[in-house]
N, C-alpha and C positions, 0 to 999 in steps of 0.2 A: 209603487211604482218608480222604475230609474227615472233619472233625468232624462235619458235619450228618448224614450217614449213620450216626453212630456213635450220635448221641443220637435219630435216630428210633425204635429199638426201644423206648425210654423215653417218648418222646412217645405212640405206639400204646400201650403199658401200659395210661397214663395216660386216653386216650381209650376205651379198653376199662372200665376203673373208672367213668366217669363216665356211660358208655352205660348200662352196668347196673347203676348207682345209683339209688336212690329218695330218699337222703340224703345230701348231702356238706357239712360243716364243716371251716370252715378258721379252726387256733388258731395263736398265736403261743408255743412252747412254751421260748423262753428263760429260764433261770434254774428248769427243774425239775434238780431232782438225778436221779441213776440211778435210785436207788430209788425215786421217786417215778414215772420216765417207765417206768421196768419195772412196776412195781404198775397204771400206766395202760392200757400196752399189753395186760397181761393181761386187765382189767376189757374192755375192748374186743375183745379178740381173742374171749374168753368168748360175747362180744353178737352174734358175727359182722359184727364192724365189719372192714373194714381200714384199718389207721391208718399214713401213708408220709409220710417227709420229701422232698421232691422239688423241685429247682431253680424259682425263679417261670419262670423263661424258655422252661422246656419246660412250665410247666402254662399259661403264659399262649397259647403254641402249640397247645397239646393242647384247650384251651377255646373258641377260635377258633370261632365261627357254630356252637357251644352256646347251650341254656338258660344252660350254667354260665357264661357269656362274663362274665358282670356281677362275677365275683368280681376278675375282671382288672385292677381298682382299686385294689383292695388288699394286693396280693402283691406287698409291700414289705420287705423283712428274712427272716427264718427261719421258715418257715411249715411245719406239717404240717397234713394233708391226712385226716381222717377219711371213708370213704367206706361206705354201707350200702345191699347191695342189698334186702333181706328188709323190716326193719325202717323207716322214714324218718324216724322222729324219735329212732331209739337212740344215733345220734352225738351230737346235740345233747343230749338226756337226759344219758347219762355224762357228756361232757364239763364239761358245767354243773354238776354233782354235784360233780365232780374239781375244776374251778377253783376250789370252794367250800372244800375244802381246802387246795389248792396256790394262792394266790393269784396265784404265777408265769404259771400257766397263764389266757392273753388270750386269749380267745374272737373271733374277727373278722367273720365271716360264714358264709353259708352260703347252699348250694339244697335245697330240700325239693320233691319232685315238679316241679321247673320253675319254680322261686317263687324268687326271690332274697328273702333276710330278713340284715339287717345284725346289729350283737350283738344287741340289744335285742331282736328278731324271734327269734332262735337261745335266748335265755332265755325267750322267752313260750311256744316251741316244748320247750322242754323239761321244763315242765310236763303237758305230755300223758301222759297213761299208754302204753304198748304196745297193740297188739294186741290180744293174748292177754289183759292184764288189764281192757280194757274190754270184752271180749266175756264174760269171768267176772262183770262188774260188770251185765251187760245179761242174762245169764241166771240169776244170782239175783235181779233184780228180775223176772223172768216167774217166776222160783220160787216166789220167797216168798210170796204170795196164796194160791198153790194149797197150800203148805204149810199155811200159818194153816188154810185152809180143812179140809184133813185131818186138823189136830187138832181144830175145833171138833165136826167131825162122828163123830172118836175120843171125845171126852168126853161128849156128846150119848149115842152109844153104851152107853156106860160106864154112867151115871146112869142110863138105863133097868134096864142090867141090874140093877145096886143094887136100885132100884125093885121090880123084878120078884123078886128074890133076898129081900125083904123083907118 
């Protein structure tokens, strides 16, 4: 069996992850301790992010002809790839936060919803809250005036009751 045939399932796996991904972030993980890497993998797993290390040549083959093709230029040295199907900004958010604790982790680039971002772009994306957080903030904003109105009406009713009893 030829080497290409042995590597094709891995390329297909990468293509499957890319096709189903809303967000992809590439990082250089050199210099991380085993403890740090384990902690990082756990955080990513809990957020529903797939974090894998692949050979750059296989990734280049898998991204050819996709929206993620632009990452090929930065695929040199040891790289890890974080894919998220649910929350597009989750990999950027978690990896940027972790990079502050572990400076050895270097953000390289990423693709979020078919748009390429360099290191600065990924750091900017990491500041965007998750969809759930944004929805809860919106709900709080909508609910706040209604709750304030209800309090005012209740206070007026209590004042009238107090005046009627006196």
